[in-house]
Every structure is written in structure tokens, then in C-alpha cells.
C-alpha positions, 0 to 999 in steps of 0.5 A: 890302345885305341884310346891312346891312338885317339888321344894322339890323333885327336880323333873326332867322336865319330872316328873314335866310335868307328875305331871301336873306342867303345868297349865292353865294360869288362875291358874298359877303364872304369873299375866296374867292381868298385862301381858296383860296391858304390851302388851297394853302399848307397843302397841303390835299387833302381835301373842301370842302362849299359850302352855301347856305341858302335857304328857301323855295326854288322847285324850279328855283332851287338847280341853276343856283346850284350850277352857277354856284358850281361854275364859279366855284370851278373858275375860282379854282382850287378843283377 
């Protein structure tokens, strides 16, 4: 819904981030299970960085998101 509002309103990147356009991987538009399958298919064994832009972010907001994201990625086989 935020993405639709962003597209309709032609928001700047800063405005989109301030409205929580960046979401946890499980809630986003990328099919993360398919992505993990591609990594397995190409025998990828490197590092992956998961980043979520949040601004402004209260001090207590990022850590619970990071924990949920790690649990989700482990659940779908990215460990």
C-alpha cells in the first residue's frame, strides 16, 4: 500500500523512506524463497547483506526488525 501511494504521489526517495517504504524481506515484493533457490542453484557460498533504510528511526526500532529478519531468512534456508 505504501508503494502504491509512493507511485501515485511521485514521492522522493527521502519521502518514501520516511513513510516506511523499506520493509522487512518477508513483507516485500521480492520472492525471497525463489531468490534463495537461485543462490542454491548457482552454489553461492558467499556473504549476503540485508539492509533496510529507516529514517528517522527511533533507537529501539531496528533491533527487533533485525531479529525477525534473521529468523525469517533462516526459516527459508538462508543460513
